[in-house]
Structures are given as structure tokens and as C-alpha cells.
N, C-alpha and C positions, 0 to 999 in steps of 0.2 A: 504493500500500500504506499502511495506517495503522501507525504505530509503536505506538500504544496504542489499545485499544478497551475501553470500559466499557459493558457491556450490561445494561439493565434493573436498575440498581442501586437497591435499597431499603434504607433504614436508619431505624429507629425508636428513639426514646428514650422509653420508657414509652408514653404515649398520643400523643406528638408524633411525627409523620412528617417526618423531616428530608429524606429523599430518597425519591421515589416513582417507581419504574420509569425511572430516569434513564439516558439514553444520551449518551455523550461519546467523541469520538475525537481523536487527535493525530497529525499527519503529521510525517515527518522534516524537520528544518530549518525549522520554522515558529514564529512567535510567536502563541499562541492565547489570547485573552482569555476569561475566565469571568466574565460580567457578571450582576449581579442585586442586588436590594435586600439590606440586612442581614437575615439570617434566611431567605434564599432557599434555603440549602442548599449554597452554593458551597464553603465551607471543609470541611464534612462530607464532600462528595464527594472532595475532594483528600486529606483525611486517610485516607480509605479506600484511595486509590491509594498513599499513603505508608505504609500499615500501622499507622496509629495507631488506627483503628476497624475493627472487623469488620463486613462488610456482612451484612444479613439475607437478601437475595436478590440474584441476578445473577452475572455473571462478568466477569473481567478478562483481556484478551489483550494480550500484549506481543510484538511482532514475529511475530504470527500464532500464538503459542503460548499456550494457556490457562495461567494462573499462579495460584498460591495465595499471597497476600501476608498472612502472619499477623502480622508485626511490621515495624518499620522496618528491621531488618537484612535481611529478605527484599527490601524495596524497594531498599535501597542496592546489594545484589548484582545487582539487575536494572538498575542504572544510574539509579535514580530518587532525586532529592534534593529537599528542601523547605526554604524559608526562611519561617519563621513571622512573623506580624504582630508579635508580641512576641519580640524576638531572644533566642536561646538562648546568649548569650555569658557568660563569667565576667569581670566587670569588673576584678578584681584581677590577671588574667593578661595577658601580652603578646599581641600579634597572632599571633605564631608558635605560642605555647602553646595558644591557642584553636583555631587551625586544625588542629593535629595531635593535639588532645586525644582520647584513646581509640583512636588508630591504632597498629597494630603497627609501622608504618614508623618511628615516632618512637624505637623502641628502649627498652630498660630504663633506660639512662642517656642522657639527652638530649644530642645534639651540636648545641648551639644554633647554632653557626656554619653547619653544613651545612643545618640546617632553615631558617634565615633565608635562605640562598641559594636554596633551593627556592621559598620564598614570593615572593622578589623576582622570580625567573624567571617564575613563574606570573602574578604581578600585571602584570609588564611585557607579557607575551604578550597579555593582554586589556585593557590600558590602564587598569588599576586602580592608582591612586597611593596606596600604603600603605607604612608604615614597619614592618617586622617586629618591631622592638624596642619600639614604643609600647605603653603599657598601654591596654586597651580603655576603661577608665573615663574617660580623658582625650580620647577621640575623639568627634567629632560623629556623629550618627546615620547620616548618609550614608556615612561611612567604615565604621561598624560593619556596615552592610548589605553593603558590598563584602566584608567579612571573612566574613560568612555565606555569600556566594556562593562565595568562594574555598574555604571548607570543603567545599562540594559538588564543586568542580572537582578538588580534590586527591584526592578519593575516586573520581574518574573518572565522576561522574554526568553522563549525556548528556541526561537528562530533568529539567528544572529547574522546580519549582513555587514561585511567589512569591505569598504571601498578603498582599494589600493592600500592595504594596511601597512605595507613595508616601505612605502615610497620615501619616507624621511627617517628611517631607522638605521642604526648602525648594524653591522653583522651580528654583534652580540645580542642586540635588542630583537633582531629578527628571530634568532634561535629561541629566545625567551617567549616571544609571542606565539610561535607555533607549538612550543611545549605547553603553553597555557591552553591553546585551542584544542590540543589533543586531550588534555585533562577534561575540558568541557564536553568533548565528544564522548568520553567514557561515561559521563553522567547523562548521556542521551540528548544533549543539545545538538541541534542541526545548524550547520554553519555554511554560509555562502561567502567566499571571498573573491572579490573582483581583482584581477591582476592582468599584467601582460608579461609576467616573468615565468618562463617555462620551467625553470629549475624548481620554483616554489610549487608549481602544479604537480610535477613529477614526484617531489619529495614529501608533499604534505597533504595531498587531496586523495579522496576515494574515487571521485568521478570529475570529469571536466566537460563543460559545455563551451564550444568554440563559437564565437560570433564574428561576423565579417560584414561590413557595410550594412549594418542594421538587421541582419538575418542570422538565425541560428543555423550553423553549418553542420554540427554533429555533437552528440553527447556520448562520451566514451568512458570506459573504465580506465583509470590512470595507469594501472599495471599492464595495460595492453597497447600503450602508445609510446612513441619515442619523441625526442626533442625535435628531430627533423620533420616528422610527420605533423606534429602540432604547429610548427612554424609554417609549413606549407598551407595548412588549413586556415591559419590566421591571416596570412597575407595573400593567398591565392596563387602563389608561385614558389619556386625554389628560393630559399633564403640562405645566403652565405653567412653563417654564424661566427666565422673565425677570421674576420678581416684582421689583417696584421701587417705590420710594417716589414715588407719583404726585402727592403733595400738598405739594410743596416751595414755598418762597417765599410762605408764608402767615404770618400773625402767630402767635406762640406765647404761651402763658399765662405764669403767674408762674414765678419761679425755684424749682425744686424741689431741685436738688442744687448745692451751692456748695463748691468746694475752694479752700483758700487756703494757699499756700506749702507744698505737700505735698512731702516728701522721704522716700525709702524706700531701705533698704539691702538688698543681696542676701544670700544665705546665706554668702557670703565676706566680709561686712561692708564691701562696696564700695557707695558711693552710686550707685544705678541710676535713681532718679527724683529730679530736681533742682529743687526749689522750683516745682512746677507750681501754677498757679492757673487755675481754669476753672469754668464753671457750665453747667447744662443746665436747660431750661425745660419746662413742661408741653407735651406733644405734640411733643417734639423727640427725634431720634436723633442723637447725636454719635458719629461713627465715628472710631476710632483706626486709622490706617494705618501700617505699618512692617514692616521685616524682623524676624522672630522673634528675640528676645533683646535688644531695645532698651528693656526696662523695662515692656513691656505687662503681662506676668504679674504683676510686683511691684506695679504700679499697681492692677490688679484685686484682688489679694489684700489690699492696704492698704484699699481702699474697702469690702471685705466683712469686715473685722475679723479676718483671719487672719494678718496680717503687721504688725509694728510700724511706726509712721511718726511723723514730726514734721509739724506743721502743723495744719490744722483742716478737719474735714468737717462740713458743715451740711446737714441734710435739712429742708426747709420751715422754715428759720429756727432749727431746734434743733441746737445744737452737739454733735457726737459726738466726745469727746476721748479715749475709752478704746477699746482694741482688743477689742471684744466683738461677735461675730456676733449673739448674742441681742439685744443692745441695738439693733443696726442693724435687725434684723427687726421689733422692736417699733416702731421709728420709721418703718417703711414701706419698707424696702429688701429686695429679693429678688435672688438672683443665680444665674446658670448658670455653674458653674465650668469651667475649661479641661480638666480630666481627669475624666470622668464616673465612672470606676471607682475612682480613688484619692481623689477629693475630693467627688464628688457623691453617691455611694451607699455603702451598706454591703452588699456583694454577698451575704452569707449571710442577710440579712434578707429578708422577703417584700416583694412589691410594695406591699401596703397599709402595711407598717411604714415603708418608704422614702417613701411618699407623705405621711406626716404628720411626718417628721423635722423638728424645729425648732418644730413647732406642737403637740406632744403634750401640752403643759400647758394648752392652751386648753380652755375649757368645751365647745367644739364636739366634743371627743373624750374627755371624761371624765364620770364620774358623781361629782361633787364631788372625791373623792380618787383613785379608781382609773380606769384607762383603760376606756372603754366599747367593747367589741368590736363591738357592733351599730352604734354611731355610726361607728366607723372603717371597718367593712365597707361600710356604705351610702355613705359619702363616697367611698371608694375605687372602688366600682362606678360612681359618677357620673363620676369623673375618668377612669377607664379608658374609659368610653363616649365622653366628650367629647374625649379626646385620642387615641382610636383605638389604645390600647396593646394589643399582641398578644403571646401569646394573652391573651384577656380574663379572666384569673384572678387573684384577689387574693392567693392563698396560695402562688403560685410564688415561689421565691427569685429575686431580681432578676438574679443571675448566670446564670440560665437564659434570659434574654431576649437578643435581638440588640442590637447597639449602638444602632441607631435607636430601638428601643423603650425601652432604658434611658434614652436622652436624653429621650424623651417623658415618662418618669416624673419626671425632674428638672424639665422644663418645666412639667408639670402642678402639681408641688409649688410651684414658684416663683410661677406666675401665679395659682394658686388663693388665695393670700394677699391678692390685690388690692393689690399694692404701689404706692407712689407712684413709686419709682425702681427700675429694673431694670438690673443689671450683667450683660451677656452676654459671656462670654469664650470665643471660638472655639465658638460654639454649634452650628455645623454641621460641625465638623472630623470627618473620618472617616465621614460619613454618606452614604447613597445619595440619589439624586435625589428620591425620594418624600418622605423624611424632611426633606431640605433645604427642599423646597417647603413642607412643613407648618410647619416652625419659622419660616421667614421670614414666612410669612403671619400666623402668630400674633403675632410681634413687631410687624408693621405694624398689626395690629388693636389691640394694646395702645397703640401710639402714637396711634391715632385716639381712644382713650379718655382721652387726656391724660397718659399716663405719660411720664416722662423716662427715656430709655434711653441707656446708654453701651454702645456696640457695638464690641468688640475682635475683630479678625480679621486673619489674614495673607493672606487672599484679597482682593486689591485690588478685583477686579470686584465682589465682594459688598459691600464697604464703600462703593463708589461707587454701587451700586444702591440701598442702603437708607438711607443717611445724609442728614441735612439739612445738616450741616457735617462736614468731615473735618479732624481734627488729625493732621498727619504727625509721627510721633515718631522721633527718632534719638538714641541714647545718653542716654535719659532726659529729653530736652527736646523741646518742640514746635518743629519747624523753621518751620512755617507752618500757618495755618488757612485752608482753601480751600473753595470751592464744589464740590459733587459733580460738576458738569459740567466741571471742570478737566481738561485733557488728561492722559490716563493716563501718558504718557511723562514729563510734567512732574512728576507725583506720584511716579513711580518714581525720578526723580533726587533729589527731596527725601528719599526714603527712604534714600538713601546719604549724607545730610547736606548736600546742596547746596540753598541757599535759593532760593525762588521770587522773581520780580521784584516781586510785590506783597506784601511782608512786612507782617504785621499791626502795628499801632501799639504793641501792648502786649507784643511778644515772646512769652513763654511764657503770657501771660494771655489767656484767651478771654473 
């Protein structure tokens, strides 16, 4: 017997068909992965199940009974809960206050001691290590996610939906999350997790439903599929999962980016980058490997002119001593920021407006004084075609695009400037396999053209695959600079601050 059945679900947003006659079912006590590229319709389908969207066609069955889910309250009463990709917590409140927010059980006058006790009992039952009195603003994202799950459990939700649950987690937090989900499964909870990561599907789910272009392609037992077959179903073609830098150990060109004695402070005025000096040459990718939070973000922001620094930045011999993104762009630097929505795009602007941001003053887009709509439109159409941005419309607001297509807008803007130096900060974070393949391939193509690329990622396998050299960073300093063929475990140890056996002669200097 199926616990949930969604039959022939269709949902349209204007002319865009997000779900087209989709079928999905969930069994009691299973972990069911919903797999697909960004924009495949996964989140839309689950938001219909949770009552956030109304379906245009179809029906939903829960425990063999046809149900009408008109809003989230209806879903909660049916035992359905959802943890969204962007958490719905109030940072200024404590763990307990967030968990009981809006619940009648909390009472008119809060009994903090009694509520704290309930939180501890529930957390201990499922192996969640949380302190009820902590303020959410002070907690890492892995703990915040556990709080979101506890919010569902306290409301007696037996069907849990998790939307991209590992998108912002460290590898250790990912392990903890799936351990907790398996504990919940043992207690007969049914779990749906939305993802585009095939290793998570293969390692942690019982069944998988693959979606593509708004349709359900197949539902399969996980133990009967391979990564390659899932990738093909996701994308609709063969996908090359192992893009790698195949032209290492060749001579490089002249020095394009040179950094000398760079120091950067965090928002809390603490020095997080400590006197780094390094350079990158023509046709070279320098990868930065490290656990998130060791200064990578601040390094990238300093090099792109959005964070103050001391020291010197040189691009092709020209010293850039002021903190100015405009100046850096003029000198031939482009960058892919770590957060596409907060730093890379203006969500309410159209695709074509976002594609020319930073270059709007160039003659390429103006008629002497005023912007030329025709020039912008024609250039945008060319970039949309070249970078396969979907839907292929210039006048859509960029917030209507999937994450992968938003990232393609940023990539198209950055590379269309024909930069000398590219700073890529987590360029594939949160993307599906098709978008990851596309972005890696384009960066390798830029390398072949002689560009100097600084590649920052917390995905160690990705850094090892694409880089010509790897600088391992820990607490704002380079522990060592190693070849990409270096043993993965050895690099992992360096990421914790332990130095390798072949320490470079210059310490922090490359």
C-alpha cells in the first residue's frame, strides 16, 4: 500500500509548464529521492503536496483517501511537513522558541523550562544534538537544519519533505543528516528528499523518482541503478561525469595575477587571511582546497574588490591598490561569486539586464549617452544561445529561472568580457549534474585560451580534477602547495592544519 499517491499532477505558471501529468508515490517507512536537474519541477511538485501551490490538474491520495490540500495547514493535519532549501527560522529567537512558534501547545504564557525539556527529549530520541537555549543566529547551518526537522516532529509529521537538504552542509554535516534520516526511517517515518546529487541517491535512498522538464521519467529501486544511468535519465543524454584537466605538467605563460602580502579581515574585524603571496600564470588553474570558513570567501571577495584588504594585487603588471570592482573589471578580471542570488544577480531585473551588469557603460551597449535596447537585446540573445540559458527569453526576470540557469547567466556575463583573470568561487555549488558538467567544461576551455583562473571550492574531488596546482588553506594561511595527483587523504589532513612532508620552500608564497 502506498502512503501517498500523486496522480497526473499538472501545474503551470503562465506559459511555463512546471509539472506535466506527473505521477509520484511514497511507501510507508521509506526514504524516497526526487532527482532531477534544476528547473525539472521537483520543488513545485512537493510544494503542491505541502499546500503551498494549487495544482491545475490531478489528484492526491493519502492512505488511500482522496484529499484536498488547499494550504499548509491542511498538509500539517495530514501529517505532512516540509523543510525548505532556505530555512524558515527566526535568527533572533532561541531553538525552543523557533520550534514551538505558532503552536497552541506553547500556551499564552511560555513555560520555557517545560518547553526546553520537551525539545531535549525529542532531540535525544532521534540523536539530534541541540541546545534548546541557543539562539539560532549563533548556530551552524547543520544544526539549524536539525531544528527545522524537529519543528516537523513536534507537530507529529510522519511524512517529511526535505528540499535540497545538503546544499549548504559540510561533508561532516551531510553524514550526520543522513544518519538522522535513517534513524527516523527505522521509526516508520517516510521521507522524501529533493536532490540533484546522484551519490546521495545511491547511498541513502530506497527508491528514486527521476524528473526531467516537468515530467516524471521513471521510478526505480536504488539498488538496481547506476550513476551513469541516472545521469542519462536526468539530462536526456550521455553525461560526462569526470571532466578533468587533461593538460597538466605543461609550460605556462606569463604571470597574469600576482598577490603580495595580502591580509583580509572578517566582518567581526578578525584577520582571516594572513599575508598571502601567490601568482597565477597564463593557462593555469590554481585551486584552493579547504574546509569552508578558513578564509576562502574573504580571499575571493578581496580579489574582486568587494572587501577591504592590505597588500597588493597586480593584474598583468598593473597594481590595483583600491577596492573597486569597476577598476578590476577594466583591468581584465571577471568573477563568479559564491552566492548567485545575493551577490551575482539582481533577481527583479530581467535576464538581459543581468547579462550586461558591470558593462552597461561600454559603447557595445549604448548610443553615445543612452542604453541601446537593440544592442542589449541582440547581445543577450547571442549569450542565451551560446550558454544554453533556459527558457531562452531575454525579458524574464532572473528570479524566475532555476538555479542552474541563473548560474549560466553569471557565467555568460563573466566570460563574455574576455577577461585575463577569472575568480571562480564555488561556481558549481548547489547545481545539478548537467549544469556542473557545463560550467567545468567552460572553465577548462577558458584555461586553454590562456586565462589565469583561481578556483575556490569545498568539493575536494572537483579541485583535484580541475587544478594545475592546489593550495591547501587553513585558518587563512596556505599549509602547503601540492600537485593535483597528491593522495586525497593527505590533502584532507592538510585541510585540518597538518602539514605535508614536502613543505614548499616559501611557506605561504607560491
